[in-house]
C-alpha positions as YAML, in Angstrom:
chain: A
units: angstrom
residues:
- id: 1
  name: UNK
  ca: [1.43, -18.36, -10.74]
- id: 2
  name: UNK
  ca: [3.79, -16.11, -12.67]
- id: 3
  name: UNK
  ca: [4.58, -12.64, -11.43]
- id: 4
  name: UNK
  ca: [2.96, -10.83, -14.32]
- id: 5
  name: UNK
  ca: [-0.32, -12.72, -13.70]
- id: 6
  name: UNK
  ca: [-0.20, -11.79, -9.98]
- id: 7
  name: UNK
  ca: [0.32, -8.20, -10.81]
- id: 8
  name: UNK
  ca: [-2.48, -8.32, -13.37]
- id: 9
  name: UNK
  ca: [-4.82, -9.64, -10.77]
- id: 10
  name: UNK
  ca: [-3.71, -6.94, -8.24]
- id: 11
  name: UNK
  ca: [-4.56, -4.27, -10.85]
- id: 12
  name: UNK
  ca: [-8.22, -5.18, -10.33]
- id: 13
  name: UNK
  ca: [-8.04, -4.55, -6.55]
- id: 14
  name: UNK
  ca: [-10.07, -1.81, -4.83]
- id: 15
  name: UNK
  ca: [-8.85, 1.71, -5.39]
- id: 16
  name: UNK
  ca: [-11.28, 3.27, -2.87]
- id: 17
  name: UNK
  ca: [-12.18, 1.83, 0.52]
- id: 18
  name: UNK
  ca: [-15.92, 1.61, 1.26]
- id: 19
  name: UNK
  ca: [-16.58, 2.63, 4.90]
- id: 20
  name: UNK
  ca: [-20.35, 2.07, 4.40]
- id: 21
  name: UNK
  ca: [-22.36, 4.03, 6.95]
- id: 22
  name: UNK
  ca: [-19.84, 3.80, 9.72]
- id: 23
  name: UNK
  ca: [-19.17, 6.90, 11.73]
- id: 24
  name: UNK
  ca: [-15.83, 8.26, 12.96]
- id: 25
  name: UNK
  ca: [-14.72, 6.73, 16.34]
- id: 26
  name: UNK
  ca: [-14.10, 9.31, 18.96]
- id: 27
  name: UNK
  ca: [-12.08, 8.76, 22.13]
- id: 28
  name: UNK
  ca: [-11.53, 11.79, 24.28]
- id: 29
  name: UNK
  ca: [-11.71, 10.60, 27.94]
- id: 30
  name: UNK
  ca: [-11.50, 12.85, 30.95]
- id: 31
  name: UNK
  ca: [-7.73, 12.60, 31.47]
- id: 32
  name: UNK
  ca: [-7.09, 13.88, 27.86]
- id: 33
  name: UNK
  ca: [-9.37, 16.95, 28.44]
- id: 34
  name: UNK
  ca: [-7.60, 17.70, 31.77]
- id: 35
  name: UNK
  ca: [-4.22, 17.12, 30.17]
- id: 36
  name: UNK
  ca: [-4.82, 19.55, 27.33]
- id: 37
  name: UNK
  ca: [-6.02, 22.20, 29.74]
- id: 38
  name: UNK
  ca: [-2.98, 21.90, 32.01]
- id: 39
  name: UNK
  ca: [-0.66, 21.73, 28.97]
- id: 40
  name: UNK
  ca: [-2.00, 25.09, 27.81]
- id: 41
  name: UNK
  ca: [-1.59, 26.56, 31.18]
- id: 42
  name: UNK
  ca: [1.98, 25.40, 31.57]
- id: 43
  name: UNK
  ca: [3.29, 26.35, 28.22]
- id: 44
  name: UNK
  ca: [4.73, 29.74, 29.54]
- id: 45
  name: UNK
  ca: [7.16, 27.81, 31.52]
- id: 46
  name: UNK
  ca: [8.42, 25.72, 28.68]
- id: 47
  name: UNK
  ca: [11.40, 26.55, 26.39]
- id: 48
  name: UNK
  ca: [10.65, 24.05, 23.51]
- id: 49
  name: UNK
  ca: [7.85, 21.73, 22.39]
- id: 50
  name: UNK
  ca: [8.80, 18.10, 21.40]
- id: 51
  name: UNK
  ca: [5.87, 16.76, 19.38]
- id: 52
  name: UNK
  ca: [6.21, 12.91, 18.89]
- id: 53
  name: UNK
  ca: [4.51, 11.12, 16.17]
- id: 54
  name: UNK
  ca: [4.91, 7.86, 14.18]
- id: 55
  name: UNK
  ca: [4.40, 6.42, 10.72]
- id: 56
  name: UNK
  ca: [1.33, 8.57, 9.89]
- id: 57
  name: UNK
  ca: [3.25, 11.94, 9.95]
- id: 58
  name: UNK
  ca: [0.44, 13.91, 8.18]
- id: 59
  name: UNK
  ca: [-3.05, 12.69, 8.86]
- id: 60
  name: UNK
  ca: [-2.58, 11.76, 12.45]
- id: 61
  name: UNK
  ca: [-1.18, 14.94, 14.05]
- id: 62
  name: UNK
  ca: [-3.52, 16.67, 16.48]
- id: 63
  name: UNK
  ca: [-4.37, 20.18, 15.11]
- id: 64
  name: UNK
  ca: [-5.19, 21.36, 18.72]
- id: 65
  name: UNK
  ca: [-1.44, 21.18, 19.45]
- id: 66
  name: UNK
  ca: [-0.64, 23.39, 16.50]
- id: 67
  name: UNK
  ca: [-3.25, 25.97, 17.38]
- id: 68
  name: UNK
  ca: [-2.57, 26.33, 21.17]
- id: 69
  name: UNK
  ca: [0.93, 25.07, 21.90]
- id: 70
  name: UNK
  ca: [2.98, 26.14, 18.82]
- id: 71
  name: UNK
  ca: [4.04, 29.37, 20.44]
- id: 72
  name: UNK
  ca: [7.44, 27.92, 21.42]
- id: 73
  name: UNK
  ca: [10.32, 26.50, 19.41]
- id: 74
  name: UNK
  ca: [9.06, 23.21, 17.99]
- id: 75
  name: UNK
  ca: [10.77, 19.91, 17.03]
- id: 76
  name: UNK
  ca: [8.80, 17.18, 15.44]
- id: 77
  name: UNK
  ca: [10.17, 13.71, 16.35]
- id: 78
  name: UNK
  ca: [8.94, 10.82, 14.07]
- id: 79
  name: UNK
  ca: [9.37, 7.76, 16.15]
- id: 80
  name: UNK
  ca: [8.97, 4.00, 15.46]
- id: 81
  name: UNK
  ca: [10.86, 4.47, 12.18]
- id: 82
  name: UNK
  ca: [11.92, 0.83, 12.40]
- id: 83
  name: UNK
  ca: [8.39, 0.14, 11.24]
- id: 84
  name: UNK
  ca: [8.17, 2.83, 8.53]
- id: 85
  name: UNK
  ca: [9.11, 2.76, 4.83]
- id: 86
  name: UNK
  ca: [11.57, 5.68, 4.58]
- id: 87
  name: UNK
  ca: [12.17, 5.55, 0.78]
- id: 88
  name: UNK
  ca: [10.00, 8.62, 0.59]
- id: 89
  name: UNK
  ca: [11.82, 10.43, 3.49]
- id: 90
  name: UNK
  ca: [12.72, 13.47, 1.28]
- id: 91
  name: UNK
  ca: [9.10, 13.89, 0.17]
- id: 92
  name: UNK
  ca: [7.93, 13.62, 3.75]
- id: 93
  name: UNK
  ca: [10.31, 16.39, 4.80]
- id: 94
  name: UNK
  ca: [9.26, 18.65, 1.90]
- id: 95
  name: UNK
  ca: [5.49, 18.19, 2.68]
- id: 96
  name: UNK
  ca: [6.06, 18.84, 6.41]
- id: 97
  name: UNK
  ca: [8.01, 22.01, 5.54]
- id: 98
  name: UNK
  ca: [5.03, 23.17, 3.42]
- id: 99
  name: UNK
  ca: [3.02, 22.81, 6.64]
- id: 100
  name: UNK
  ca: [5.45, 24.93, 8.55]
- id: 101
  name: UNK
  ca: [7.44, 22.13, 10.22]
- id: 102
  name: UNK
  ca: [11.10, 22.73, 9.54]
- id: 103
  name: UNK
  ca: [12.81, 20.76, 12.37]
- id: 104
  name: UNK
  ca: [12.25, 17.05, 12.12]
- id: 105
  name: UNK
  ca: [14.10, 14.10, 13.69]
- id: 106
  name: UNK
  ca: [13.58, 10.46, 12.84]
- id: 107
  name: UNK
  ca: [14.06, 8.04, 15.71]
- id: 108
  name: UNK
  ca: [13.61, 4.43, 16.88]
- id: 109
  name: UNK
  ca: [13.44, 4.80, 20.61]
- id: 110
  name: UNK
  ca: [13.20, 1.12, 21.47]
- id: 111
  name: UNK
  ca: [16.73, 0.42, 20.17]
- id: 112
  name: UNK
  ca: [19.31, 0.39, 22.94]
- id: 113
  name: UNK
  ca: [21.57, 2.63, 20.83]
- id: 114
  name: UNK
  ca: [19.94, 5.01, 18.45]
- id: 115
  name: UNK
  ca: [22.33, 7.64, 16.91]
- id: 116
  name: UNK
  ca: [19.40, 9.96, 16.16]
- id: 117
  name: UNK
  ca: [18.37, 10.19, 19.86]
- id: 118
  name: UNK
  ca: [21.83, 11.56, 20.53]
- id: 119
  name: UNK
  ca: [21.22, 14.44, 18.13]
- id: 120
  name: UNK
  ca: [18.08, 15.55, 20.02]
- id: 121
  name: UNK
  ca: [19.82, 17.50, 22.79]
- id: 122
  name: UNK
  ca: [22.11, 19.54, 20.46]
- id: 123
  name: UNK
  ca: [19.08, 20.25, 18.19]
- id: 124
  name: UNK
  ca: [16.86, 21.41, 21.05]
- id: 125
  name: UNK
  ca: [19.75, 23.50, 22.59]
- id: 126
  name: UNK
  ca: [20.34, 25.25, 19.25]
- id: 127
  name: UNK
  ca: [16.56, 25.87, 18.77]
- id: 128
  name: UNK
  ca: [16.18, 27.38, 22.25]
- id: 129
  name: UNK
  ca: [19.34, 29.52, 22.15]
- id: 130
  name: UNK
  ca: [18.44, 30.96, 18.71]
- id: 131
  name: UNK
  ca: [15.27, 32.58, 19.96]
- id: 132
  name: UNK
  ca: [14.33, 34.93, 22.88]
- id: 133
  name: UNK
  ca: [13.49, 33.10, 26.10]
- id: 134
  name: UNK
  ca: [11.73, 36.18, 27.63]
- id: 135
  name: UNK
  ca: [11.05, 35.64, 31.37]
- id: 136
  name: UNK
  ca: [13.16, 32.51, 31.37]
- id: 137
  name: UNK
  ca: [16.34, 34.20, 30.10]
- id: 138
  name: UNK
  ca: [18.12, 33.98, 33.48]
- id: 139
  name: UNK
  ca: [17.27, 30.33, 33.99]
- id: 140
  name: UNK
  ca: [20.12, 28.14, 32.79]
- id: 141
  name: UNK
  ca: [18.01, 24.97, 32.88]
- id: 142
  name: UNK
  ca: [15.88, 24.00, 29.95]
- id: 143
  name: UNK
  ca: [12.38, 22.67, 30.15]
- id: 144
  name: UNK
  ca: [10.74, 20.87, 27.27]
- id: 145
  name: UNK
  ca: [7.15, 19.61, 26.95]
- id: 146
  name: UNK
  ca: [6.53, 16.28, 25.20]
- id: 147
  name: UNK
  ca: [3.23, 16.15, 23.37]
- id: 148
  name: UNK
  ca: [1.50, 13.77, 20.96]
- id: 149
  name: UNK
  ca: [-1.46, 11.53, 20.26]
- id: 150
  name: UNK
  ca: [-1.68, 8.28, 22.28]
- id: 151
  name: UNK
  ca: [0.80, 5.38, 21.75]
- id: 152
  name: UNK
  ca: [3.38, 7.08, 19.54]
- id: 153
  name: UNK
  ca: [6.30, 6.50, 21.91]
- id: 154
  name: UNK
  ca: [6.49, 9.57, 24.08]
- id: 155
  name: UNK
  ca: [7.53, 7.55, 27.17]
- id: 156
  name: UNK
  ca: [9.79, 5.53, 25.14]
- id: 157
  name: UNK
  ca: [11.61, 8.70, 23.97]
- id: 158
  name: UNK
  ca: [12.02, 9.94, 27.53]
- id: 159
  name: UNK
  ca: [13.50, 6.71, 28.55]
- id: 160
  name: UNK
  ca: [15.87, 6.65, 25.55]
- id: 161
  name: UNK
  ca: [17.03, 10.14, 26.39]
- id: 162
  name: UNK
  ca: [17.75, 9.14, 30.07]
- id: 163
  name: UNK
  ca: [19.45, 5.92, 28.92]
- id: 164
  name: UNK
  ca: [21.64, 8.01, 26.42]
- id: 165
  name: UNK
  ca: [22.45, 11.04, 28.50]
- id: 166
  name: UNK
  ca: [22.23, 10.03, 32.11]
- id: 167
  name: UNK
  ca: [22.84, 6.22, 31.81]
- id: 168
  name: UNK
  ca: [19.74, 5.66, 33.87]
- id: 169
  name: UNK
  ca: [16.70, 3.48, 33.45]
- id: 170
  name: UNK
  ca: [13.10, 4.13, 32.97]
- id: 171
  name: UNK
  ca: [11.56, 7.41, 33.95]
- id: 172
  name: UNK
  ca: [8.21, 6.82, 32.37]
- id: 173
  name: UNK
  ca: [5.99, 3.78, 32.07]
- id: 174
  name: UNK
  ca: [5.48, 2.40, 28.61]
- id: 175
  name: UNK
  ca: [2.87, 0.03, 27.11]
- id: 176
  name: UNK
  ca: [1.57, -1.39, 23.89]
- id: 177
  name: UNK
  ca: [-1.86, 0.28, 23.97]
- id: 178
  name: UNK
  ca: [-3.13, 3.88, 24.19]
- id: 179
  name: UNK
  ca: [-3.75, 5.49, 27.51]
- id: 180
  name: UNK
  ca: [-0.83, 4.19, 29.58]
- id: 181
  name: UNK
  ca: [0.24, 7.69, 30.64]
- id: 182
  name: UNK
  ca: [-2.60, 9.41, 32.42]
- id: 183
  name: UNK
  ca: [-0.58, 11.68, 34.87]
- id: 184
  name: UNK
  ca: [-0.37, 15.29, 33.64]
- id: 185
  name: UNK
  ca: [2.90, 17.16, 33.42]
- id: 186
  name: UNK
  ca: [5.26, 14.76, 35.22]
- id: 187
  name: UNK
  ca: [8.71, 16.43, 35.42]
- id: 188
  name: UNK
  ca: [11.55, 14.09, 34.44]
- id: 189
  name: UNK
  ca: [15.29, 14.97, 34.07]
- id: 190
  name: UNK
  ca: [16.86, 13.64, 30.84]
- id: 191
  name: UNK
  ca: [20.18, 15.43, 30.63]
- id: 192
  name: UNK
  ca: [22.88, 16.86, 32.88]
- id: 193
  name: UNK
  ca: [24.77, 19.18, 30.61]
- id: 194
  name: UNK
  ca: [22.78, 21.27, 29.97]
- id: 195
  name: UNK
  ca: [20.25, 20.43, 32.54]
- id: 196
  name: UNK
  ca: [17.12, 19.48, 30.72]
- id: 197
  name: UNK
  ca: [13.76, 18.38, 32.24]
- id: 198
  name: UNK
  ca: [10.87, 17.05, 30.19]
- id: 199
  name: UNK
  ca: [7.25, 17.43, 30.99]
- id: 200
  name: UNK
  ca: [5.63, 14.12, 30.18]
- id: 201
  name: UNK
  ca: [1.98, 14.44, 29.25]
- id: 202
  name: UNK
  ca: [-0.87, 11.99, 28.39]
- id: 203
  name: UNK
  ca: [-1.54, 11.31, 24.63]
- id: 204
  name: UNK
  ca: [-4.32, 13.59, 23.51]
- id: 205
  name: UNK
  ca: [-6.57, 13.02, 20.44]
- id: 206
  name: UNK
  ca: [-8.62, 15.85, 19.02]
- id: 207
  name: UNK
  ca: [-12.29, 15.75, 20.35]
- id: 208
  name: UNK
  ca: [-13.42, 15.36, 16.73]
- id: 209
  name: UNK
  ca: [-11.31, 13.30, 14.25]
- id: 210
  name: UNK
  ca: [-11.32, 14.75, 10.75]
- id: 211
  name: UNK
  ca: [-12.33, 11.79, 8.66]
- id: 212
  name: UNK
  ca: [-13.12, 8.02, 8.68]
- id: 213
  name: UNK
  ca: [-9.76, 7.38, 6.93]
- id: 214
  name: UNK
  ca: [-7.72, 9.33, 9.43]
- id: 215
  name: UNK
  ca: [-9.47, 7.56, 12.28]
- id: 216
  name: UNK
  ca: [-8.70, 4.14, 10.64]
- id: 217
  name: UNK
  ca: [-4.95, 5.01, 10.30]
- id: 218
  name: UNK
  ca: [-4.91, 6.21, 13.99]
- id: 219
  name: UNK
  ca: [-6.61, 2.89, 15.02]
- id: 220
  name: UNK
  ca: [-4.10, 0.66, 13.01]
- id: 221
  name: UNK
  ca: [-1.24, 2.42, 14.65]
- id: 222
  name: UNK
  ca: [-2.81, 1.73, 18.11]
- id: 223
  name: UNK
  ca: [-3.78, 5.26, 18.89]
- id: 224
  name: UNK
  ca: [-7.53, 4.47, 19.31]
- id: 225
  name: UNK
  ca: [-8.65, 1.44, 21.26]
- id: 226
  name: UNK
  ca: [-9.44, -1.46, 18.79]
- id: 227
  name: UNK
  ca: [-12.96, -2.23, 20.13]
- id: 228
  name: UNK
  ca: [-14.03, 1.36, 19.44]
- id: 229
  name: UNK
  ca: [-13.47, 0.79, 15.73]
- id: 230
  name: UNK
  ca: [-13.78, -2.97, 15.22]
- id: 231
  name: UNK
  ca: [-11.07, -5.42, 14.36]
- id: 232
  name: UNK
  ca: [-12.96, -6.67, 11.32]
- id: 233
  name: UNK
  ca: [-12.96, -3.32, 9.46]
- id: 234
  name: UNK
  ca: [-9.50, -2.51, 10.69]
- id: 235
  name: UNK
  ca: [-8.13, -5.78, 9.17]
- id: 236
  name: UNK
  ca: [-9.93, -5.03, 5.92]
- id: 237
  name: UNK
  ca: [-8.56, -1.48, 5.75]
- id: 238
  name: UNK
  ca: [-5.10, -2.84, 6.45]
- id: 239
  name: UNK
  ca: [-5.41, -5.37, 3.63]
- id: 240
  name: UNK
  ca: [-6.63, -2.49, 1.31]
- id: 241
  name: UNK
  ca: [-3.68, -0.30, 2.35]
- id: 242
  name: UNK
  ca: [-1.01, -3.06, 1.92]
- id: 243
  name: UNK
  ca: [-2.33, -3.87, -1.54]
- id: 244
  name: UNK
  ca: [-2.46, -0.18, -2.48]
- id: 245
  name: UNK
  ca: [1.15, 0.26, -1.35]
- id: 246
  name: UNK
  ca: [2.09, -2.99, -3.20]
- id: 247
  name: UNK
  ca: [3.32, -4.46, 0.19]
- id: 248
  name: UNK
  ca: [2.62, -8.19, -0.33]
- id: 249
  name: UNK
  ca: [4.67, -9.72, 2.43]
- id: 250
  name: UNK
  ca: [1.49, -10.99, 4.05]
- id: 251
  name: UNK
  ca: [1.12, -13.57, 1.18]
- id: 252
  name: UNK
  ca: [4.38, -15.40, 2.35]
- id: 253
  name: UNK
  ca: [3.73, -14.95, 6.07]
- id: 254
  name: UNK
  ca: [0.35, -16.65, 5.88]
- id: 255
  name: UNK
  ca: [1.17, -19.07, 3.03]
- id: 256
  name: UNK
  ca: [-1.37, -17.51, 0.54]
- id: 257
  name: UNK
  ca: [-0.95, -18.50, -3.14]
- id: 258
  name: UNK
  ca: [-1.16, -14.81, -4.28]
- id: 259
  name: UNK
  ca: [-2.23, -11.39, -3.06]
- id: 260
  name: UNK
  ca: [-5.92, -11.09, -2.27]
- id: 261
  name: UNK
  ca: [-8.43, -8.27, -2.05]
- id: 262
  name: UNK
  ca: [-10.85, -10.42, -0.15]
- id: 263
  name: UNK
  ca: [-10.47, -10.02, 3.64]
- id: 264
  name: UNK
  ca: [-12.68, -13.02, 4.44]
- id: 265
  name: UNK
  ca: [-10.41, -15.28, 2.26]
- id: 266
  name: UNK
  ca: [-7.30, -13.84, 3.99]
- id: 267
  name: UNK
  ca: [-8.67, -14.24, 7.50]
- id: 268
  name: UNK
  ca: [-9.81, -17.75, 6.84]
- id: 269
  name: UNK
  ca: [-6.35, -18.63, 5.72]
- id: 270
  name: UNK
  ca: [-4.78, -16.93, 8.82]
- id: 271
  name: UNK
  ca: [-7.14, -18.76, 11.10]
- id: 272
  name: UNK
  ca: [-6.38, -22.16, 9.52]
- id: 273
  name: UNK
  ca: [-2.64, -21.68, 9.44]
- id: 274
  name: UNK
  ca: [-2.50, -20.44, 13.09]
- id: 275
  name: UNK
  ca: [-5.05, -22.92, 14.35]
- id: 276
  name: UNK
  ca: [-7.46, -20.15, 15.53]
- id: 277
  name: UNK
  ca: [-10.84, -21.81, 15.54]
- id: 278
  name: UNK
  ca: [-13.96, -21.90, 17.63]
- id: 279
  name: UNK
  ca: [-16.81, -24.24, 18.27]
- id: 280
  name: UNK
  ca: [-20.29, -23.06, 17.46]
- id: 281
  name: UNK
  ca: [-23.75, -24.83, 17.72]
- id: 282
  name: UNK
  ca: [-25.80, -25.32, 14.67]
- id: 283
  name: UNK
  ca: [-29.49, -26.14, 14.56]
- id: 284
  name: UNK
  ca: [-30.45, -28.71, 11.92]
- id: 285
  name: UNK
  ca: [-33.55, -30.69, 11.12]
- id: 286
  name: UNK
  ca: [-32.33, -33.63, 13.07]
- id: 287
  name: UNK
  ca: [-31.08, -31.79, 16.16]
- id: 288
  name: UNK
  ca: [-28.23, -29.52, 17.33]
- id: 289
  name: UNK
  ca: [-24.72, -30.23, 16.19]
- id: 290
  name: UNK
  ca: [-21.33, -28.54, 17.15]
- id: 291
  name: UNK
  ca: [-19.10, -27.27, 14.37]
- id: 292
  name: UNK
  ca: [-15.50, -26.14, 14.38]
- id: 293
  name: UNK
  ca: [-15.17, -22.92, 12.32]
- id: 294
  name: UNK
  ca: [-12.41, -20.43, 11.74]
- id: 295
  name: UNK
  ca: [-12.22, -17.67, 14.41]
- id: 296
  name: UNK
  ca: [-12.21, -14.57, 12.16]
- id: 297
  name: UNK
  ca: [-11.88, -12.14, 15.02]
- id: 298
  name: UNK
  ca: [-8.74, -13.81, 16.35]
- id: 299
  name: UNK
  ca: [-7.24, -13.94, 12.89]
- id: 300
  name: UNK
  ca: [-8.01, -10.18, 12.37]
- id: 301
  name: UNK
  ca: [-6.24, -9.43, 15.68]
- id: 302
  name: UNK
  ca: [-3.14, -11.45, 14.64]
- id: 303
  name: UNK
  ca: [-3.07, -9.59, 11.21]
- id: 304
  name: UNK
  ca: [-3.18, -6.19, 12.91]
- id: 305
  name: UNK
  ca: [-0.67, -7.13, 15.60]
- id: 306
  name: UNK
  ca: [1.78, -8.36, 12.92]
- id: 307
  name: UNK
  ca: [1.44, -5.02, 11.22]
- id: 308
  name: UNK
  ca: [2.16, -3.18, 14.40]
- id: 309
  name: UNK
  ca: [5.21, -5.21, 15.13]
- id: 310
  name: UNK
  ca: [6.62, -4.66, 11.67]
- id: 311
  name: UNK
  ca: [6.18, -8.28, 10.67]
- id: 312
  name: UNK
  ca: [4.36, -7.30, 7.39]
- id: 313
  name: UNK
  ca: [7.26, -5.11, 6.23]
- id: 314
  name: UNK
  ca: [8.03, -1.39, 6.56]
- id: 315
  name: UNK
  ca: [4.85, 0.53, 5.83]
- id: 316
  name: UNK
  ca: [4.03, 4.29, 5.88]
- id: 317
  name: UNK
  ca: [0.33, 4.56, 5.85]
- id: 318
  name: UNK
  ca: [0.25, 8.26, 4.88]
...
């Protein structure tokens, strides 16, 4: 099929996603509530706030942080930039500036050597020394608090800073799903000159997520547990988003003939290609028979996992 025909077909794809009668998924377990309370109580002992986020820099930020913790110098670190489309980097910075965020650093903390991680200590030092420290004026050590929603790479940033500045290994446990860090305000040294300690905190979501679309973006980035939202609708929203952004790398990955707006067709193709099938019993007029059918749930999981690993190309969902 010629390119112009493919693009003509894509022009008929959905422009609005239908969430039906679904409700926003909420996930605010006890350790998040405890963490937020202790973070607020400890902010007086902190020189600077490091807010970590990933490839949804606008819709996914927790407004509770901005309301209660933004009383100290603030640096927004946009992590996992190896997965993001940075062609609109200038626009992102401009929009963040309109929301009052002027200091932004883009990082990829899983890389063994990330030049932008090296910039963090000088940026933080300049931020702290340019403003009054009040009762911490005589203390030559700096204390930073790391905040963010779950699974955006807070622990990976801490480990990258230790690796870069102290030549040491992990100081914080990392994982591919939300809720790995549950301990509150663990103090970890990340630099010797100047002496800098970070307070690691659990990822905290707002008790009430603003909209279904924000919740879906958070879920696709692994911030909300998949089963709370449903892999089926997550996969459908992912397909909708990729088509809207004209990111069609899924076509080649799964051997489709052309881009598709039909999630069932896409998942069936994924299941067939990857051999993800399941056996089900069917009742017929002559007795029960066993059929082998595509496993749509397993296919949806693979589709979502490929997106999270950057195997569907660089994508910025916001």
